[in-house]
Backbone bond lengths (Angstrom), bond angles and torsions (degrees), N, CA, C in turn:
res aa  C-N    CA-C-N  psi(-1)  N-CA   C-N-CA  omega(-1)  CA-C   N-CA-C  phi
1 M - - - 1.433 - - 1.528 110.47 -
2 K 1.335 116.20 -36.67 1.455 117.85 -178.75 1.516 112.81 -67.62
3 K 1.340 116.45 -32.59 1.474 117.40 -178.74 1.543 111.83 -71.14
4 Y 1.343 118.14 -17.52 1.446 122.01 175.48 1.517 111.61 -90.26
5 L 1.316 117.70 -31.71 1.468 120.50 -176.11 1.522 112.03 -72.89
6 V 1.298 118.36 -34.30 1.475 120.57 -177.12 1.536 110.27 -63.51
7 P 1.344 120.58 -50.71 1.483 118.66 177.70 1.523 112.68 -64.74
8 V 1.336 116.75 -35.27 1.470 118.98 179.85 1.523 110.00 -65.00
9 C 1.315 116.72 -43.63 1.470 119.64 179.15 1.527 111.74 -63.47
10 W 1.317 117.13 -42.45 1.472 119.38 179.42 1.531 110.83 -67.50
11 A 1.324 117.82 -35.82 1.463 120.85 177.04 1.514 110.70 -64.84
12 L 1.328 116.31 -44.41 1.464 119.79 178.10 1.527 111.23 -64.97
13 W 1.349 116.91 -38.82 1.460 120.71 176.82 1.532 110.63 -61.04
14 G 1.327 115.42 -41.89 1.467 120.06 179.82 1.503 112.70 -65.54
15 V 1.318 117.06 -40.84 1.476 120.71 179.40 1.528 110.28 -62.25
16 V 1.318 116.30 -46.62 1.466 120.17 179.52 1.531 110.93 -65.74
17 F 1.341 117.43 -38.34 1.466 120.60 178.10 1.525 111.24 -63.01
18 V 1.315 117.48 -44.81 1.473 120.64 179.31 1.511 110.31 -62.37
19 A 1.325 117.78 -42.06 1.460 121.19 179.57 1.526 110.46 -63.78
20 L 1.338 117.40 -44.83 1.462 119.52 179.20 1.524 112.21 -66.48
21 A 1.317 117.27 -37.70 1.453 119.70 177.59 1.522 111.78 -66.25
22 G 1.320 116.81 -38.03 1.469 120.98 176.24 1.523 111.70 -63.39
23 V 1.316 116.73 -43.81 1.460 119.75 179.31 1.526 110.13 -67.63
24 F 1.349 117.81 -36.09 1.475 120.79 178.82 1.520 110.15 -63.79
25 V 1.334 117.56 -45.40 1.475 121.15 179.69 1.544 109.27 -65.16
26 N 1.317 116.58 -40.66 1.466 119.69 177.85 1.527 112.03 -61.77
27 E 1.309 116.54 -40.26 1.479 120.59 179.33 1.527 111.58 -71.52
28 L 1.337 116.96 -28.63 1.467 118.94 177.27 1.537 111.75 -71.10
29 F 1.314 116.70 -41.98 1.460 121.08 -174.29 1.524 114.35 -94.20
30 N 1.323 117.73 -25.49 1.474 122.95 177.56 1.504 110.13 -129.28
31 P 1.326 117.71 70.67 1.475 118.36 -176.20 1.525 111.76 -69.98
32 T 1.308 114.72 141.44 1.450 120.93 174.28 1.519 107.53 -92.84
33 E 1.295 115.72 134.14 1.474 119.20 -175.65 1.525 108.89 -123.07
34 T 1.299 115.53 130.84 1.456 122.26 176.74 1.535 107.04 -125.56
35 P 1.311 117.29 164.23 1.462 119.88 178.36 1.545 112.67 -65.61
36 E 1.327 117.24 -25.86 1.447 120.83 -176.39 1.523 113.69 -81.12
37 F 1.336 116.85 -33.06 1.455 121.58 -175.25 1.508 110.67 -128.84
38 S 1.313 116.09 155.22 1.460 120.12 177.68 1.524 109.42 -79.45
39 S 1.317 115.09 172.05 1.469 118.72 -175.61 1.531 112.31 -74.10
40 E 1.325 118.29 -19.64 1.475 121.39 -179.32 1.511 113.12 -86.66
41 F 1.311 118.17 -5.84 1.457 120.39 -175.39 1.523 112.26 -66.69
42 G 1.324 117.72 -38.23 1.457 121.28 179.84 1.540 111.73 -63.55
43 A 1.354 115.79 -43.13 1.453 118.92 178.55 1.519 111.47 -66.76
44 L 1.315 116.85 -33.58 1.480 120.74 176.77 1.517 111.63 -64.80
45 V 1.318 116.22 -44.27 1.470 120.63 -178.57 1.528 110.62 -66.84
46 V 1.325 115.97 -44.04 1.474 119.18 -179.41 1.532 110.09 -69.33
47 G 1.343 117.27 -33.74 1.467 119.85 175.49 1.522 111.93 -63.47
48 L 1.311 116.30 -40.40 1.468 120.69 176.62 1.526 110.36 -65.81
49 L 1.319 117.86 -38.98 1.466 120.89 176.04 1.542 111.23 -64.16
50 L 1.319 116.62 -36.24 1.463 119.28 176.04 1.502 111.88 -64.82
51 A 1.355 116.47 -38.31 1.464 120.11 177.02 1.517 111.12 -66.13
52 V 1.300 117.97 -41.53 1.466 121.82 176.62 1.523 110.28 -63.59
53 H 1.338 115.34 -40.52 1.462 118.97 179.35 1.524 112.02 -66.49
54 A 1.324 117.06 -33.56 1.484 119.58 174.46 1.536 109.51 -65.25
55 G 1.314 118.33 -36.58 1.458 121.50 175.39 1.523 110.90 -64.41
56 V 1.314 118.21 -39.06 1.457 121.16 176.11 1.545 109.37 -64.69
57 G 1.324 117.37 -35.57 1.457 120.35 176.29 1.531 111.61 -64.90
58 L 1.322 117.85 -40.21 1.466 120.25 175.09 1.517 111.66 -63.89
59 C 1.334 115.99 -41.24 1.463 120.04 175.97 1.511 111.18 -61.80
60 L 1.319 117.20 -41.53 1.451 121.64 178.22 1.527 110.55 -64.25
61 F 1.315 117.38 -40.92 1.467 120.56 177.01 1.531 110.89 -60.60
62 W 1.328 116.42 -43.72 1.467 121.13 -179.41 1.532 110.87 -66.18
63 V 1.320 116.49 -43.86 1.485 120.34 -178.53 1.528 109.70 -69.22
64 A 1.324 118.73 -35.31 1.448 121.28 -179.87 1.536 110.36 -69.40
65 R 1.296 118.23 -34.54 1.462 120.88 177.79 1.516 111.32 -70.72
66 R 1.322 117.19 -32.88 1.465 121.12 178.73 1.534 111.48 -81.52
67 R 1.326 117.21 -16.08 1.473 123.31 -177.67 1.528 111.01 57.91
68 S 1.302 114.92 45.27 1.473 121.24 179.04 1.535 109.18 -83.53
69 S 1.335 115.75 117.23 1.465 119.50 -178.86 1.516 112.20 -64.36
70 G 1.322 116.41 -44.55 1.464 120.57 -179.25 1.514 111.98 -64.27
71 G 1.326 116.50 -41.57 1.453 120.34 178.38 1.518 112.13 -66.39
72 L 1.314 116.75 -41.15 1.474 119.57 178.40 1.508 112.26 -65.35
73 I 1.329 116.69 -40.20 1.475 119.92 178.17 1.539 109.99 -65.80
74 A 1.330 116.52 -43.30 1.473 120.01 179.74 1.526 110.65 -62.54
75 L 1.337 117.27 -44.29 1.459 119.53 179.26 1.525 112.14 -68.97
76 A 1.326 117.92 -33.68 1.470 119.68 176.47 1.521 110.39 -63.56
77 L 1.326 116.33 -41.05 1.484 119.33 178.25 1.521 110.31 -69.35
78 L 1.344 117.07 -40.68 1.464 121.18 -179.90 1.507 111.55 -63.89
79 L 1.333 117.16 -42.57 1.456 120.70 -178.52 1.524 112.32 -81.62
80 G 1.306 117.55 -23.98 1.452 120.66 179.60 1.519 113.32 -77.31
81 Y 1.310 116.02 -26.10 1.474 119.85 -179.14 1.528 113.06 -60.87
82 P 1.367 120.08 -49.78 1.478 117.70 177.24 1.518 113.39 -63.42
83 V 1.332 117.28 -32.43 1.477 119.87 179.19 1.516 109.58 -66.02
84 V 1.322 117.31 -42.78 1.465 121.15 177.34 1.531 110.43 -61.99
85 L 1.332 116.54 -40.15 1.471 119.86 178.78 1.519 111.78 -67.95
86 M 1.333 117.75 -33.65 1.469 121.32 178.04 1.537 109.30 -67.82
87 I 1.321 117.29 -38.24 1.455 121.37 -179.32 1.528 110.20 -71.83
88 A 1.315 115.81 -41.34 1.474 120.00 -178.18 1.505 109.41 -69.21
């Protein structure tokens, strides 16, 4: 089971990373502006999400090296949730 969860987790991490990077580039070149927030606020928020996602990637690397079943299952569920929401 562990040998299947590691590639699945990395694939899910990659899908979410590509989506976040695409949104970040879109916010940099086509900023949305509202009266409440400046045009750079969206890029700032997505940039912070990219930093958090990099931390999740480090956690995934650590858990994959330890071959922790519980950690891999938890990260698969954590990373699968945004993918399911993107599909829905």
